C-alpha positions as CSV (number, residue, x, y, z in Angstrom):
1,X,-99.6,172.6,183.9
2,X,-98.9,173.2,180.3
3,X,-96.0,171.3,180.5
4,X,-98.0,168.6,181.3
5,X,-99.8,169.2,178.0
6,X,-97.1,169.9,175.9
7,X,-95.3,167.3,177.0
8,X,-98.7,165.4,176.2
9,X,-98.8,166.5,172.5
10,X,-94.9,166.2,171.3
11,X,-95.8,162.4,172.3
12,X,-98.5,162.3,170.8
13,X,-97.0,164.3,167.5
14,X,-93.4,161.8,167.6
15,X,-95.5,158.2,168.6
16,X,-97.9,159.3,165.5
17,X,-94.5,160.2,163.2
18,X,-93.0,157.4,164.0
19,X,-95.8,154.8,162.7
20,X,-96.9,156.2,160.2
21,X,-92.9,156.9,158.2
22,X,-92.7,153.0,158.8
23,X,-93.1,151.5,155.1
24,X,-92.9,148.2,154.3
25,X,-89.9,146.8,151.6
26,X,-91.7,144.2,150.5
27,X,-94.7,145.8,150.2
28,X,-93.4,147.4,147.0
29,X,-91.4,144.2,145.8
30,X,-93.7,142.3,143.3
31,X,-94.8,138.5,144.5
32,X,-96.1,135.6,142.1
33,X,-100.1,136.2,141.6
34,X,-100.2,139.8,142.3
35,X,-103.4,140.8,140.0
36,X,-102.0,143.9,137.7
37,X,-103.7,146.2,134.8
38,X,-101.5,147.3,131.7
39,X,-102.2,151.7,131.2
40,X,-102.0,153.5,128.4
41,X,-98.2,154.7,127.4
42,X,-97.0,157.7,127.6
43,X,-95.1,157.5,124.0
44,X,-96.6,155.7,121.3
45,X,-94.7,151.8,121.8
46,X,-94.2,151.0,125.6
47,X,-90.6,150.8,126.6
48,X,-90.6,148.3,129.4
49,X,-93.0,145.5,128.8
50,X,-91.5,143.9,126.2
51,X,-94.4,143.8,123.8
52,X,-93.6,142.8,119.9
53,X,-93.1,145.3,117.5
54,X,-96.3,146.5,115.9
55,X,-94.9,145.6,112.3
56,X,-94.4,141.8,114.1
57,X,-97.8,141.4,115.3
58,X,-98.6,142.4,111.8
59,X,-97.3,139.2,109.7
60,X,-98.7,137.4,113.7
61,X,-102.2,137.8,111.5
62,X,-102.6,140.5,114.1
63,X,-103.5,144.4,114.2
64,X,-101.6,146.7,114.0
65,X,-101.8,148.4,117.2
66,X,-101.8,147.7,121.4
67,X,-105.1,149.5,121.6
68,X,-106.0,145.8,122.4
69,X,-104.2,144.7,126.0
70,X,-105.2,148.6,127.7
71,X,-106.5,147.8,130.3
72,X,-106.0,144.5,130.3
73,X,-105.4,142.3,133.9
74,X,-102.3,140.0,134.5
75,X,-100.8,138.0,136.6
76,X,-97.9,137.9,137.9
77,X,-95.9,134.5,136.9
78,X,-92.1,134.9,138.1
79,X,-90.5,137.5,139.5
80,X,-86.1,137.5,138.5
81,X,-84.2,139.9,140.7
82,X,-80.9,140.1,138.4
83,X,-78.8,142.5,140.0
84,X,-81.5,145.0,141.7
85,X,-83.6,144.9,138.5
86,X,-86.6,142.6,139.0
87,X,-88.2,141.7,135.8
88,X,-91.6,139.8,136.0
89,X,-93.2,137.4,133.4
90,X,-97.0,138.4,133.1
91,X,-99.9,136.6,131.6
92,X,-103.6,137.7,131.1
93,X,-105.8,137.2,133.5
94,X,-108.5,135.4,131.6
95,X,-106.4,133.4,130.0
96,X,-106.2,134.5,126.2
97,X,-103.4,135.2,124.4
98,X,-101.4,138.3,123.8
99,X,-102.5,139.4,120.0
100,X,-103.5,136.0,119.7
101,X,-100.7,134.5,120.1
102,X,-98.3,135.0,123.0
103,X,-99.2,133.4,126.6
104,X,-96.7,135.6,128.0
105,X,-94.9,138.8,127.9
106,X,-91.7,140.1,130.6
107,X,-91.0,143.6,132.3
108,X,-89.4,145.3,133.8
109,X,-91.0,145.7,137.0
110,X,-89.6,149.2,138.7
111,X,-89.6,151.0,135.7
112,X,-92.8,150.0,134.7
113,X,-94.5,150.6,137.6
114,X,-92.6,153.9,137.6
115,X,-93.3,155.1,134.0
116,X,-97.0,154.7,134.4
117,X,-97.1,151.3,132.1
118,X,-98.6,148.9,134.4
119,X,-100.2,149.8,138.0
120,X,-100.4,147.2,141.0
121,X,-105.2,146.6,141.7
122,X,-105.8,145.7,145.0
123,X,-109.0,143.3,145.2
């Protein structure tokens, strides 16, 4: 009787472990239409999202800080895969322009997710 109980526990454990260890690789890849949120960077400026430098923003008539993009929802418009690096083209979800003059920006998807500059939003 003990052997049967141990066998059932073993089968249950193996089936539970195998079902949770499977991860879909395409789940981490970006797709066109995914919604992302721009977060506060750990440093002063963004390293993996290609926003213009602050002096260029001032020359174009904007305010010289990145606080206007913190917490903004963006939509993936294009995905480029170059030698394992995934670059995405981002556009604001509300249709406005970044800093009043940029319609789209590019970002290195994997590095910006890892550094916490952007996070995936589930709606």
